N, C-alpha and C positions, 0 to 999 in steps of 0.2 A: 200403379205404385201405391203401396200402403200409406195411408194418411191417418193422422190422429187428431181428434177434436176434443178439447176439454170443455166442460161446462159445469155450472153449479156454483160458480163464485158469486160473491155479493158482499154487502155490508151487514155485519152482525155485531152484536154486543159481546163483550167479554163474558165467558161462561156458556155461550150458545154453541149449537152444533151446526155443522154444514156438511153436505156430502157432495164431493166432486165426482164427475164421471169423465172417463177417457174412452171415447168411442172410436173404434177403428173401422176403416173402410173395407177391409178384406179379412177373410177367415184365417189367413196365414198368421194373423195377430195371435191366435191361440197357441201358436208354437213358441212364442217368445216370452221371456221374462220381461217384466215392465217395471220401470222405476218412476217414482214421483220426486220432483225437485221443486225448489222454490227460490225466488229471488226477491229479496226485500229492497226497498229504495236505497240506493247508494251502497249496496252490498253485492258480493259475488253470489252466484247461484250455488245452492247447497243441496245435497242429497237429503231427502226426507225419509224414503223407505222404498222397498221393492218387494215384488212377488214373483215366484217362479211360474213357469208356464201352466202348471196344473192348479196353482193356488194352494198347494200343500205347505209351502214355506214362505215366510215373510220376514222382513228385517226392517228395523226402524232406527233412526238417529235418536240418541238418548233424550233429546229435548221434547220429542213427541211420543215416545214410548209410553204406553198406558193410556194415551189420549186419542191417538190416531189408529185407524184400522184400515188396512188395504185388503181388498177382496176382488174377485173377478168372476164374471159370468161368460165363459167362452162361447156359450150358445148365442149370446148377444154381442159378442166381440167387444166387451166393455170391461174396463177395470175401474174400481171405485176407490175413493179415499174418503173414509168417514172421519170427520174431525170433530171431536168432542172437547168440552171444556176449553174453548178457544181463548187465547190470550192476545193482547195487543201485539206482542212480538211475533205472532203467527201471521201478521199482515205481510202479504207478498203476492207476487204473481206465481201461480202454481202451474207446473208443466208436467206432463207425462212423456215418457220416452221408452222405446223398446230397446232392450239389450240385444246384441247380435248372437243370442244364444237362448236356449230354453231355461238356463239357470243364470243367476247373476253373481258377480263378484266385483270387487273393487277394480279389477283389471279387465273386465269384460267391456268391450266397446259398446257405445250407444249409437244407434244408427238412425232412428226416426224420432222426430220431436213434434209435439203439438205446438199450437200457437200460444197457449197459456190462458189462464183465467184468473182474474184478480179477486183476492180475498182481502177484505178490510175488516179488522176487528177493532171496535171502539171501546174505550175504557169506561 
């Protein structure tokens, strides 16, 4: 069964950059669109961005647009979240998840989730 493992989280200062990775256990991963989500302490989990199966289309929540970049390397079964100009409000546990489709939309079900990686941004 497909499994996802996030890595790359840590403690950084405001303005720093960090790259998260979402590594998959199977090559079927390359067929799915992938989303990044985050959950800050005391808040609900929110959508951060998504990438389609081929990497040709991405989408971001307005609060990270222009600062975060999602990419993927299907040969390595990995999706990345490059986070630049980090702010304290970016502090959260970050999760990746596969959509049940090669393309994403707000109505596309999510089927596989990783365990999350913690990002803490100090001011």
